C-alpha positions in Angstrom: 0.2 -0.1 0.0 1.5 3.4 -0.5 2.3 5.9 1.7 -0.5 8.2 1.8 -3.5 5.9 2.1 -2.0 3.8 5.1 -0.9 7.4 6.4 -4.7 8.4 6.5 -5.8 5.3 8.1 -3.1 5.9 10.9 -4.3 9.2 11.6 -7.9 7.7 11.7 -7.0 5.3 14.4 -6.2 8.1 16.4 -9.7 9.8 16.1 -12.5 9.5 13.8 -11.9 12.4 11.7 -13.5 14.5 8.8 -11.5 14.7 5.4 -10.5 18.2 6.1 -9.0 17.5 9.7 -6.9 14.5 7.9 -5.7 17.0 5.2 -4.7 19.4 7.5 -2.6 16.7 10.1 -1.3 15.1 7.1 0.1 18.4 5.9 1.4 19.4 9.1 3.3 16.0 9.8 4.0 14.5 6.5 3.6 17.1 3.5 6.0 19.5 4.5 6.7 21.2 1.5 4.2 19.4 -0.3 0.5 19.6 0.6 -2.0 16.6 -0.1 -4.4 17.6 -2.5 -7.9 17.9 -1.1 -9.1 15.5 -3.9 -6.8 13.0 -3.5 -7.8 13.2 0.4 -11.6 12.3 -0.5 -11.1 10.0 -3.2 -8.5 8.1 -1.0 -11.3 7.8 1.8 -13.9 6.3 -0.6 -10.9 3.8 -1.5 -10.8 3.2 2.1 -14.4 3.2 2.8 -15.0 0.7 -0.7 -12.1 -1.7 0.8 -13.7 -1.7 4.2 -10.8 0.0 5.9 -12.4 3.0 6.9 -16.3 4.0 7.5 -17.9 7.0 6.6 -20.4 8.2 9.3 -23.7 10.0 8.7 -23.6 13.1 7.0 -22.9 16.1 9.3 -24.0 19.8 9.1 -21.4 22.3 9.5 -20.2 25.8 9.2 -19.5 25.3 5.4 -20.4 22.1 3.4 -21.9 19.1 4.6 -19.0 16.7 6.0 -18.4 13.1 6.8 -16.8 11.7 10.0 -14.7 9.0 8.6 -13.2 6.1 11.1 -11.2 3.5 10.8 -12.4 -0.3 10.7 -10.4 -3.2 11.9 -9.3 -4.3 8.7 -7.7 -0.5 8.6 -6.3 -1.5 12.1 -4.6 -4.7 10.8 -3.2 -3.1 7.5 -1.7 0.0 9.7 -0.2 -2.6 12.0 1.4 -4.6 9.2 2.8 -1.6 7.6 4.5 -0.3 10.5 5.9 -3.5 11.3 7.3 -4.3 7.9 11.0 -2.8 7.4 11.2 -0.6 4.1 13.0 -1.9 0.9 16.5 -0.3 1.7 16.6 2.3 -1.0 17.3 6.0 -1.5 14.4 8.4 -0.5 13.6 5.8 2.4 13.5 8.5 4.8 9.9 9.9 3.7 8.0 6.9 4.4 10.5 5.8 7.4 9.5 9.0 8.5 5.9 8.4 8.4 6.2 5.1 10.1 7.8 6.8 13.2 5.8 9.6 13.7 2.3 7.3 13.3 3.8 4.8 15.5 4.3 7.5 18.2 0.8 9.1 17.4 -0.6 5.6 18.1 1.0 4.8 21.2 3.6 2.3 19.7 7.0 1.9 20.2 8.5 3.3 17.4 12.4 1.9 18.1 10.8 -1.4 17.3 10.4 -0.3 13.9 13.9 1.6 13.7 15.2 -1.3 14.9 13.2 -3.6 12.1 14.7 -1.5 9.4 18.5 -1.2 10.7 18.4 -4.8 10.3 17.0 -4.7 6.9 19.6 -2.0 6.1 22.5 -4.3 7.6 21.0 -7.2 5.5 21.3 -5.2 2.2 25.2 -3.8 2.6 25.9 -7.4 3.5 24.7 -8.4 -0.2 26.0 -5.0 -1.3 29.6 -6.0 0.1 29.2 -9.4 -1.5 28.2 -7.9 -5.1 31.6 -5.3 -4.6 33.8 -8.1 -3.8 32.7 -10.5 -6.5 31.9 -7.9 -9.2 33.9 -5.9 -11.6 34.5 -2.2 -11.2 31.0 -1.0 -12.4 29.4 -3.3 -10.1 31.9 -2.5 -7.2 31.0 1.4 -7.8 27.3 0.9 -8.0 27.4 -1.0 -5.0 29.6 1.6 -3.0 26.9 4.2 -4.3 24.0 2.4 -2.7 25.8 1.6 0.5 26.8 4.6 1.0 22.9 6.0 0.8 22.4 3.5 3.5 25.1 4.6 5.6 23.5 7.8 5.6 20.2 6.1 6.7 21.6 4.2 9.4 23.1 7.7 10.7 19.5 9.1 10.4 17.9 5.9 12.1 20.2 6.5 15.3 19.9 10.1 15.3 15.7 9.8 15.1 16.1 7.1 17.7 17.8 9.1 20.0 15.4 12.0 19.7 12.1 9.6 19.9 11.2 11.0 23.4 11.3 14.6 22.2 9.2 13.9 18.9 6.6 12.0 20.7 6.2 15.2 22.9 5.7 17.2 19.3 3.3 14.5 17.7 0.9 13.0 20.5 -2.1 15.2 21.6 
């Protein structure tokens, strides 16, 4: 599952919300520099409801247009839990997904260090594979393996720094 739907599910696990509130929270914690379009929020909520992962409540009148409050279902909770627990494929540009997992884990009262530890293990495994490629391959393979390893090393440093700042981050993202 892509990061936006499961992130919205995670926000719904915190509390049932309107699409407007979900967009605001997503943009605040996950969309810095790239706000989530309203159309994407509502299209995603419709798919989540269709797939039984979220449920739309009755239409509620408000100051503006009528709105529906969405709530996560047990199937949606299971999806969030499975997504949080599974390490991300070690590759460049990982931080956005891993950051989302760490923040959601903290928002939901889970131990984010567990997810960071699983990710560290996945990175170390990938580094062992790349080391073998570097040893056994030609110069092109060795250079490509080095490039990938340098990115993984940076990710590992980020994981360590984030782990050391989990308490501070939890104070910011927990209600």
